[in-house]
C-alpha positions, 0 to 999 in steps of 0.5 A, a space after each residue: 788483495 786482488 779483485 777482477 771485474 769486467 767493464 762493458 762499453 757499447 759503441 754502435 757504428 751506424 754507418 751508424 748512420 755515421 761512418 768514419 773514413 779512418 779505421 774504427 777503434 774498439 778498445 785498441 782494435 782498429 776496424 777497416 773498412 767501417 762497413 762490409 760489402 759482399 758482392 754476388 759476383 765473388 760472394 765474399 768480403 773482408 775487413 781487417 782488425 788491428 790490435 794497437 795495444 801492447 797486450 793480446 786482444 780476444 775477439 769474437 764476431 757475430 751477425 744479427 739482422 739490423 738497420 739504421 733508423 730513427 726513434 720517436 725523438 728523431 734521433 738516429 738508432 740501430 734497429 736490431 729486432 729479435 724476430 725478423 719478419 717474413 720478407 725482410 732483406 735479411 742476409 744473416 742466415 747465409 753469411 759465414 764469418 771466418 774466423 769467428 773467434 781469434 786472439 790478435 797478438 800485440 801490434 798485429 792485424 788479422 783479416 776476417 773473411 765473409 762468405 755468402 751462400 745465398 738461397 737459390 733464386 734470390 732476387 736482385 737487390 741489397 740484403 743487410 746484417 750487422 757485424 758485432 765485434 766484441 773485443 776483450 783485453 786481459 786483466 791489467 793491474 791497477 794499483 790503489 791505496 786504502 785508508 790503512 795505506 795497504 796496497 790493493 791491486 785491481 785487475 781491470 778487464 775491458 770489453 767492448 762491442 762495435 757494430 758495423 753494417 754488412 751489405 750483400 748486393 746482387 745485380 745492379 742496385 741504386 739508392 735514393 731518398 724522398 722528402 715529405 712532411 717537411 716542417 720548421 718552427 722556432 724553438 727558443 734560439 733555434 729552428 726545429 726542423 722535422 721531415 720524413 725521409 723514405 728510401 727509393 731504389 733497391 739499396 739503403 740510401 747513405 747520404 747527407 742532409 744539409 739544412 740552410 736557413 735563407 733570408 728574403 734576399 736568398 742569402 744563407 744565414 745559417 747552415 748545418 750538415 749531417 750524415 744520414 742513412 735511410 734503409 726504409 722510412 726515417 723521421 729525423 729532427 734537427 735544430 739550426 742555431 739562430 744567429 744572435 744578430 739575425 733580425 725578426 722576419 720570415 725565412 726559408 728552411 731548405 733541406 738538401 739530400 746529398 749523394 756523397 759521403 766522405 766517410 764511405 770509401 769510393 769502392 763501397 759506394 753505389 749510385 745514389 740520387 738526392 732531393 730537396 725541399 723548402 718550407 717557410 718559418 717566421 722568426 721573432 727576436 
């Protein structure tokens, strides 16, 4: 007996707010780079898809407006509204992908081109979209044995979606972020840190958040580092584990916004500025 079914997996790459310096993998399809940048000077950009599998992969690419943010729990999300409000920096309607549909042979690669035809008089700035890359492999037979020892062959088709950001940049753009409403409190064996981070400048801020727990002598007793993206306003929440041997007392939480992401290639990077802020937190053991 033979049956076929499709398993759908969704992988949202946020340059995510997180990117990978190595090619992203979508069910055996490598994606490099992990973000698409289209310049107003050339009005074009590209990425490479690599099929590392031993069978062909069918690929379809589409665009939808979207940007990184945070949900009510402070977790990173990708917002992709069905209706785009007036005045949003949406590049989706005037970016063309070629080819949109293709089949990549085994152990082969394909370059995808992105061509921009922006409206006349478009102001300088950065405009956004999300590239949705759907990859589908052919049915692969999987042998199983039933209760009666009758062999059953199941055809397994794998389909994945990977979402990466696209930026259209016109003119000189820069990015920065500010910190406000920084707060910290003990929550069990961790320190809960919340803040509002807001983008400044014309472009999305792609940086890092470093949190240091500092004692009265100025010694960093615990630290953590996370990638973060601020397209508009975000409200992330982080937890810093408290070292088991840390004595009770008053401590300082320092938040530092870094300006360089090791997972964003230099040629895609734009000038950014950082920021820092501190808040006091009592810790009882």
